[in-house]
C-alpha positions as CSV (number, residue, x, y, z in Angstrom):
1,M,29.0,71.0,-15.9
2,K,28.9,74.6,-15.1
3,I,30.3,73.9,-11.6
4,I,33.2,72.1,-12.9
5,I,34.3,74.9,-15.2
6,L,33.8,77.5,-12.4
7,I,36.0,75.9,-9.9
8,P,39.3,76.2,-11.8
9,F,38.4,79.9,-12.5
10,S,37.6,80.6,-8.9
11,L,40.7,78.9,-7.7
12,F,42.8,81.0,-10.1
13,F,41.2,84.3,-9.1
14,S,41.6,83.6,-5.4
15,C,45.3,82.9,-5.9
16,V,45.7,86.2,-7.8
17,I,43.9,88.1,-5.1
18,S,45.8,86.6,-2.3
19,K,49.1,87.3,-4.0
20,K,48.2,91.0,-4.3
21,N,47.2,91.2,-0.6
22,N,50.5,89.5,0.5
23,C,52.5,92.4,-0.7
24,T,53.8,94.4,2.1
25,E,55.3,97.5,0.4
26,N,57.1,100.0,2.5
27,K,55.8,103.4,1.2
28,K,58.5,105.4,3.1
29,F,61.1,103.4,1.3
30,E,59.5,103.8,-2.0
31,I,59.2,107.5,-1.7
32,E,62.9,107.8,-0.5
33,Y,64.1,105.3,-3.2
34,F,62.5,107.1,-6.1
35,K,63.4,110.5,-4.7
36,K,67.1,109.5,-4.8
37,I,66.7,108.2,-8.5
38,N,64.9,111.5,-9.4
39,Y,67.8,113.5,-7.9
40,V,70.4,111.6,-9.8
41,E,68.4,112.2,-13.1
42,T,67.7,115.8,-12.5
43,H,71.3,116.7,-11.6
44,M,73.0,114.6,-14.2
45,F,74.0,117.5,-16.4
46,S,74.6,120.0,-13.6
47,H,77.2,119.9,-10.9
48,Q,77.4,116.4,-9.4
49,D,77.7,117.6,-5.9
50,S,77.8,115.6,-2.6
51,A,74.1,115.3,-2.6
52,F,74.4,113.5,-6.1
53,K,77.1,111.2,-4.8
54,N,75.0,110.5,-1.6
55,S,72.0,109.6,-3.7
56,L,74.1,107.1,-5.6
57,I,75.5,105.7,-2.4
58,F,72.0,105.3,-1.0
59,I,70.9,103.5,-4.2
60,S,74.0,101.3,-4.1
61,N,73.1,100.1,-0.6
62,Y,70.1,98.3,-2.3
63,A,70.7,97.9,-6.0
64,P,73.9,97.9,-8.3
65,V,75.4,101.1,-9.4
66,S,78.0,101.4,-12.2
67,F,80.6,103.3,-10.2
68,Y,83.3,101.9,-12.5
69,E,81.8,104.3,-15.1
70,T,83.1,107.2,-13.0
71,M,86.7,106.3,-13.6
72,N,86.9,108.8,-16.4
73,Y,88.9,112.1,-16.6
74,A,86.1,114.3,-15.3
75,R,85.3,111.8,-12.4
76,I,81.6,112.2,-13.1
77,Y,78.8,109.6,-13.4
78,P,78.1,109.6,-17.2
79,P,74.6,109.6,-18.7
80,Q,75.0,106.1,-20.5
81,A,75.7,104.7,-16.9
82,L,72.4,106.3,-15.7
83,E,70.5,104.9,-18.6
84,K,71.7,101.3,-18.0
85,D,71.7,101.4,-14.2
86,K,68.2,102.9,-14.0
87,K,66.7,100.0,-15.7
88,E,68.4,97.7,-13.1
89,W,67.1,100.0,-10.3
90,L,63.6,99.8,-11.4
91,K,63.9,96.0,-12.0
92,W,65.3,95.6,-8.5
93,Y,62.5,97.5,-6.9
94,E,59.8,95.6,-8.7
95,E,61.4,92.3,-7.6
96,N,61.8,93.5,-4.0
97,K,59.0,95.8,-3.2
98,C,56.8,93.3,-1.6
99,K,59.5,92.4,1.0
100,N,58.9,95.4,3.2
101,I,62.3,96.9,2.5
102,Q,63.4,98.9,5.4
103,L,65.4,102.2,5.4
104,K,68.8,101.8,7.0
105,N,70.1,104.1,9.8
106,S,73.2,105.0,7.8
107,Y,74.4,104.5,4.2
108,P,78.1,103.7,4.0
109,V,79.8,103.2,0.8
110,P,79.5,99.5,0.1
111,E,82.8,97.6,0.3
112,K,82.8,96.7,-3.4
113,Y,82.5,100.4,-4.3
114,K,85.0,102.1,-1.8
115,E,87.9,102.1,-4.4
116,F,85.8,104.6,-6.4
117,F,85.7,107.1,-3.5
118,E,89.4,107.0,-2.6
119,Y,91.0,109.7,-4.8
């Protein structure tokens, strides 16, 4: 009787352990991705310079960015956009981190966002 009960538990735990071991997370990507998110957060209320925009472009090559929010009088990325987008960026990372995401050689403005950089 004890053997029958132990078999389902051992199968369950072996599946859980094998899923953890199958995760190939690229630590270089993780560091760079979160560095860019941190830069956006820390420079939100200061001058949104080219490094700020480059951080958003980097992120937008992997996860969605609400560039439409920058179509305001000041042409800045507003805090409410960051609040909403950051949730999506973290969610995207959690869903994709085990896919061994690679850093790209260059980070062009994605086609769907180009209109926001033509002014």
